[in-house]
C-alpha positions in Angstrom: 141.5 118.6 91.4 139.4 115.8 92.9 136.2 115.0 91.0 133.0 115.9 92.8 130.5 113.2 93.9 127.6 113.2 91.4 124.2 113.0 93.0 120.7 112.5 91.6 117.8 113.7 93.8 114.5 111.8 93.6 111.5 113.4 95.3 108.0 114.2 94.1 108.1 117.7 95.7 110.0 120.3 93.6 110.5 122.6 96.6 112.1 119.7 98.6 114.5 118.9 95.7 115.4 122.6 95.4 116.3 122.8 99.1 118.5 119.6 98.9 120.1 120.9 95.7 121.1 124.2 97.3 122.5 122.3 100.3 124.5 119.8 98.3 125.7 122.2 95.6 127.1 124.6 98.3 129.8 122.0 99.1 133.2 121.7 97.5 132.9 117.9 96.9 129.3 117.2 95.9 127.2 118.3 92.9 123.6 117.5 91.9 123.7 116.3 88.3 120.0 115.2 87.9 116.6 115.3 89.5 113.6 113.0 89.2 110.0 113.4 90.5 109.1 109.7 90.5 110.6 106.3 90.6 109.9 105.7 87.0 111.8 108.9 86.0 114.7 108.0 88.3 115.0 104.5 86.8 115.0 106.0 83.3 117.6 108.7 84.1 119.9 106.6 86.1 121.8 105.2 83.1 121.8 108.6 81.3 123.5 110.5 84.1 125.4 107.8 85.9 125.2 109.3 89.4 127.6 108.2 92.1 124.9 108.5 94.7 121.1 108.5 94.4 119.1 110.3 97.2 115.7 108.7 97.1 112.4 109.5 98.7 110.0 106.5 99.3 106.5 107.9 99.3 105.9 108.9 95.6 103.1 108.2 93.2 103.7 105.3 90.7 106.1 102.6 91.5 107.4 104.3 94.6 110.8 104.4 96.1 111.2 100.8 97.2 110.4 99.5 93.7 112.7 102.1 92.1 115.5 101.0 94.4 115.1 97.3 93.4 115.0 98.1 89.7 118.1 100.4 89.8 120.0 97.8 91.9 118.9 95.0 89.4 120.4 97.2 86.6 123.5 98.2 88.5 124.5 96.1 91.5 127.1 98.8 92.5 124.4 101.5 92.8 124.7 103.6 95.9 121.3 104.7 97.1 120.5 106.8 100.2 116.9 106.8 101.3 115.8 110.2 102.6 112.3 109.7 104.0 109.7 111.1 106.3 109.0 107.6 107.5 110.5 107.1 110.9 109.2 103.5 111.6 111.6 100.5 111.4 109.7 98.7 108.6 110.6 101.1 105.9 114.3 101.2 106.5 114.5 97.4 106.8 112.7 97.0 103.5 114.8 99.7 101.8 118.0 98.1 102.9 116.8 94.7 101.8 115.9 96.2 98.4 119.5 97.4 98.0 119.8 100.8 99.6 123.1 101.7 101.3 121.7 104.1 103.8 118.6 105.5 105.4 118.1 109.0 106.8 115.1 110.8 108.2 114.0 114.1 106.6 113.9 115.5 110.1 117.7 115.1 110.5 120.0 118.1 110.6 121.1 119.3 107.1 124.7 118.3 108.0 123.6 114.7 108.3 122.6 114.5 104.6 126.1 115.6 103.7 127.7 113.1 106.0 125.4 110.3 104.7 126.3 111.0 101.0 130.0 111.1 101.8 129.7 107.9 103.9 127.9 106.0 101.1 130.3 107.3 98.5 133.1 105.9 100.6 131.5 102.4 100.3 130.0 102.3 103.8 126.4 101.9 105.0 124.8 104.9 106.7 122.1 104.8 109.4 121.6 107.6 111.9 122.4 106.5 115.4 118.9 106.6 116.8 117.5 104.4 114.0 120.4 102.0 114.2 119.7 101.5 117.9 116.0 100.9 117.4 116.7 98.3 114.7 119.3 96.6 117.0 116.9 96.5 119.9 114.2 95.0 117.8 116.5 92.4 116.5 117.7 91.5 120.0 114.2 91.4 121.5 112.5 89.7 118.5 109.7 92.3 118.8 108.6 93.3 115.3 105.4 95.0 114.2 102.7 92.8 112.5 103.4 94.5 109.1 106.8 92.8 109.0 105.1 89.5 107.9 103.8 91.1 104.7 105.6 90.6 101.4 107.1 93.6 99.7 104.1 94.1 97.4 101.6 93.5 100.2 103.4 96.1 102.3 103.3 98.6 99.5 99.6 98.1 99.0 99.0 98.1 102.8 100.6 101.6 103.0 98.5 102.9 100.2 95.3 101.5 101.7 96.2 103.0 105.1 96.5 106.4 103.5 92.9 106.0 102.2 93.4 105.0 98.5 90.9 102.8 96.9 91.7 99.5 95.2 91.2 101.1 91.7 93.5 104.0 92.6 96.2 101.7 93.9 95.8 99.5 90.7 96.4 102.6 88.6 99.3 103.8 90.6 101.1 100.5 90.6 100.1 99.4 87.1 98.3 96.3 88.4 94.8 95.0 87.7 92.2 95.7 90.4 91.8 92.0 90.8 95.4 91.6 91.7 95.2 94.4 94.2 92.1 92.9 95.6 93.9 89.6 96.1 96.8 91.3 97.9 94.2 93.3 100.0 92.6 90.0 101.1 96.0 88.6 102.1 96.9 91.8 104.0 93.7 91.7 106.0 94.2 88.0 106.8 97.8 88.5 108.0 97.1 91.6 110.0 93.7 90.3 111.3 92.0 93.5 110.1 88.3 93.5 109.1 88.3 96.7 107.0 90.4 99.6 105.6 89.9 101.7 108.8 91.5 99.0 110.9 94.4 98.8 108.5 94.9 102.6 108.9 94.8 102.2 112.7 97.5 99.5 112.5 99.7 101.6 110.3 99.3 104.6 112.6 100.0 102.5 115.8 103.3 101.2 114.4 104.4 104.4 112.8 104.1 103.2 109.2 102.2 106.4 108.2 102.1 109.8 109.8 98.9 110.9 111.6 
C-alpha cells in the first residue's frame, strides 16, 4: 500500500485548521500529521514530525509565515511548503516563492484546489492557481509593480503590520526586535513609499491589495 502524503497545517485559527484537516484526511492519499498555530511552533515541530508538505498561512502573530518559510528552508532545503493565504495581491506570493515556498493558493479557492496543490507539490512541481500565475506574468512582461516591491523583506513585513494599525512597540514585541530597530525600518519604509504617516501607509497597502479592507 502506498504511503500517504504527510501534511503539517500552520494557521493561527483553530477552526480553519480543523476544516482543512477534515478535507485532507478524507482523502485516500493525504493525512494531517501535525498542526501549528504560529511560525515559531511550525519551525519547532518541523523536525519532529518530518512532514512531506507544509501548508502555511502568512498572516500570523510572531515571526509570521514568510520568516517561518525562510527558517524551515534554511534547515531543510528540500522542504515542500504550500502557502494558503487570504492575501490575493502579487507581492505576497512573490515574496513567499523567493523565501522558498513551492506554491501559493488563495483561501478563496475551491476545496479541490488545495488537494491538487498538495499533490502537485508532493510530485516535485510548483503550484500557482491560473489566475495568480497570469497576473504575475502580466506584471513581469509590463514591468508594472507596486511601490511596495522595492521594500526589503523585513521592511515589507513591518509595512504590513503598520498598515494594519499596529504601533511600533507592538511590532517590536511581535517580531522580537527593539523599538529602535522597528523605528529605523519605519523611516526607510516611509521614505521609499513617499508616505508621511501611518494612515498614508494604510492607504497604499489597501490600494495595492496588500491588506484587505
